C-alpha positions in Angstrom: -4.0 -13.2 -20.6 -1.6 -15.6 -18.8 -0.8 -14.9 -15.8 2.3 -16.0 -13.8 2.5 -18.1 -10.6 2.4 -17.8 -7.6 4.7 -20.6 -6.4 8.2 -20.9 -4.9 10.7 -20.8 -8.5 14.0 -20.6 -9.1 14.0 -17.1 -10.5 12.4 -13.9 -8.1 11.3 -10.4 -9.7 10.5 -8.2 -7.6 8.1 -5.1 -8.8 7.9 -1.6 -6.7 4.3 -0.8 -7.4 3.4 2.4 -6.4 0.2 3.2 -8.6 1.1 1.2 -11.6 -3.0 -0.5 -12.4 -2.8 0.6 -15.9 0.3 -0.7 -16.2 0.8 -3.9 -14.4 -1.4 -6.2 -17.1 2.0 -5.3 -19.8 4.1 -5.8 -17.1 3.1 -9.1 -15.5 1.8 -10.6 -18.7 6.0 -10.3 -19.4 6.8 -12.0 -17.1 9.3 -15.2 -18.5 7.4 -18.9 -17.4 8.4 -20.4 -14.1 9.5 -16.8 -12.5 6.9 -15.8 -9.7 6.6 -12.1 -10.0 6.3 -10.3 -6.6 4.9 -7.4 -6.9 5.6 -4.6 -4.3 2.4 -2.3 -2.8 4.0 0.9 -1.8 0.7 2.5 -0.6 -1.3 3.0 -3.8 -4.9 4.4 -3.9 -6.0 2.8 -7.4 -6.5 -0.5 -6.9 -3.1 -1.4 -8.3 -2.6 -4.5 -5.4 -6.5 -5.8 -6.2 -5.5 -6.1 -10.2 -1.5 -7.4 -9.1 -4.3 -10.5 -7.4 -6.4 -10.7 -9.8 -3.1 -11.9 -12.3 -1.0 -13.6 -10.3 1.0 -12.0 -8.5 2.4 -12.7 -4.8 1.3 -8.7 -3.5 3.8 -7.6 -0.3 2.5 -4.5 1.2 5.2 -2.3 2.5 3.0 0.6 4.3 6.6 3.1 4.5 7.4 4.6 1.5 10.2 5.1 -0.6 11.4 3.8 -3.5 14.1 1.6 -1.1 11.4 0.5 0.8 9.2 -1.1 -1.2 12.5 -3.2 -3.0 13.9 -4.2 0.0 10.6 -5.8 1.4 10.1 -7.8 -2.6 14.0 -9.2 -1.1 13.2 -10.5 2.0 9.7 -12.2 0.2 11.4 -13.9 -1.9 13.1 -16.8 -1.7 13.6 -18.1 -4.9 17.9 -17.9 -4.9 17.9 -15.3 -7.8 16.2 -12.2 -7.5 15.9 -9.0 -10.1 14.3 -6.0 -9.1 12.0 -3.9 -12.3 10.0 -1.0 -12.2 6.4 -1.8 -13.1 5.8 1.3 -15.5 5.4 -0.5 -17.7 9.3 1.4 -19.1 10.9 -1.8 -19.0 10.3 -4.7 -20.5 11.2 -8.3 -17.9 11.9 -11.0 -20.3 14.5 -9.0 -20.5 16.1 -10.6 -17.6 16.6 -14.0 -18.5 20.1 -14.2 -20.2 20.9 -11.7 -16.3 19.4 -14.6 -14.5 21.3 -17.4 -17.0 24.1 -15.5 -15.6 24.3 -14.7 -12.6 23.5 -18.2 -12.1 26.0 -19.7 -14.8 28.8 -17.5 -12.0 29.6 -15.6 -15.1 28.7 -12.5 -12.9 27.6 -11.6 -9.3 24.9 -8.5 -10.2 24.1 -7.5 -14.0 22.2 -4.7 -14.5 20.4 -3.2 -17.9 21.8 -0.2 -19.5 19.3 1.5 -21.1 18.6 2.7 -24.3 15.8 5.2 -24.9 13.5 3.8 -27.8 12.0 7.7 -29.4 13.1 10.4 -28.6 10.6 12.6 -25.0 11.1 8.4 -22.8 14.6 10.2 -21.2 14.0 13.2 -19.6 17.4 15.5 -20.4 17.2 15.9 -16.5 17.4 12.2 -15.6 20.0 11.7 -18.0 22.0 14.3 -16.4 21.1 13.1 -12.9 22.2 10.0 -13.9 25.1 10.7 -16.0 26.5 12.5 -13.0 26.3 9.6 -10.4 27.7 7.2 -12.9 30.6 9.8 -12.4 30.3 9.8 -9.2 30.4 6.5 -9.3 33.1 5.8 -11.0 34.9 7.9 -9.0 34.6 6.1 -5.5 34.7 2.7 -6.7 36.3 2.3 -10.2 33.1 1.0 -12.2 32.8 2.2 -15.4 29.5 1.5 -15.4 27.3 3.7 -17.9 24.0 3.6 -16.2 22.0 2.8 -12.4 18.9 1.9 -14.0 16.5 -0.4 -12.1 16.4 -4.3 -14.3 19.3 -6.6 -12.5 19.9 -9.8 -11.4 21.2 -10.9 -8.0 21.5 -14.0 -6.0 18.6 -13.7 -2.8 21.3 -14.5 0.4 24.8 -12.1 -0.9 22.5 -9.5 -1.7 20.6 -9.5 1.5 24.8 -9.9 2.6 25.3 -6.4 1.7 23.3 -4.6 4.1 21.2 -2.2 2.6 20.5 0.4 4.3 18.2 3.1 2.3 14.9 2.6 2.2 14.8 6.0 -0.5 16.0 6.4 -3.8 19.2 6.2 -3.0 18.7 1.9 -2.9 19.7 0.9 -6.2 23.2 2.7 -5.6 23.8 1.7 -2.3 23.2 -1.8 -4.1 26.5 -1.5 -6.2 28.3 0.4 -4.0 28.1 -1.9 -1.5 28.7 -5.0 -4.2 31.8 -4.0 -5.4 33.7 -2.6 -2.2 33.0 -6.5 -1.7 33.9 -7.5 -4.7 31.2 -8.9 -6.3 32.0 -9.0 -10.6 29.3 -6.6 -12.0 28.2 -6.4 -15.8 26.1 -4.7 -17.7 24.0 -5.4 -20.7 21.9 -3.3 -23.2 17.7 -2.6 -22.7 15.2 -0.9 -24.3 14.0 1.9 -22.8 10.1 2.3 -23.2 7.3 5.4 -22.9 6.3 4.3 -19.4 2.5 4.1 -18.6 1.9 7.7 -15.8 3.5 10.3 -13.9 6.9 9.1 -12.6 7.4 9.6 -8.9 11.0 10.1 -8.5 12.5 12.0 -11.8 10.1 12.9 -13.8 10.4 16.6 -12.4 14.0 17.9 -11.4 13.3 19.1 -7.4 12.1 14.9 -8.3 15.4 14.2 -9.5 17.4 16.6 -8.2 16.5 14.8 -4.5 17.3 11.4 -5.8 20.8 12.9 -6.8 20.8 13.9 -2.6 20.1 10.6 -1.7 22.7 8.9 -4.3 25.7 11.4 -3.2 24.9 10.5 -0.1 25.1 6.4 -0.4 28.2 7.6 -2.3 29.8 9.6 0.2 29.8 6.1 2.0 33.1 4.2 2.9 32.7 0.8 3.8 33.3 0.8 7.6 29.8 2.2 7.4 28.3 0.1 5.8 25.9 -1.3 8.8 24.4 2.7 9.9 20.7 3.6 8.6 20.9 5.9 6.0 17.7 7.7 6.2 
């Protein structure tokens, strides 16, 4: 099995990870050659960090639980000019990030997002789709952006991302990135990507309760005004 680079690369891929030992081999095998995988272990108890390290990934430990906490720890640990984000549950193929990074490097877009297209029935539960649709509509009302999805597959330049001053450390992090990028006048593009059955149970949208919590987190982000971007979102 091919191992991924642990050295500096032109592109770093942040992979937030909580008990994804089973999915990691598939995900890391698909990291584009020459790119660096940053697996951010968010308190796994299944040996995910050891699996990732054995496969050549750089492991970052983030003890504070939360999707946003893991993503931001990976962003801070990155050193490449372009940083990508991808879930670590095998629902999204990180090799699809190649055109995303190319568009960012070429100056065609400042932030590129993946619009998930479910591959088969049951891949994207109804409650998760409803929550995502509601948030996309609220985002359009808040920013004017006509996006269809707020999925985790994305790419942008590291320094401008850090300059956005992202503060959410839970499930509102991906949305806050888009909202603040829009407020800053970024060009945001969206590309279709296949969405596969995930390995294991979802930590966020696997249940109505989890989806509702995520929607609450994201709704709070949408209520921010540009003047409040320095405040901490808990």
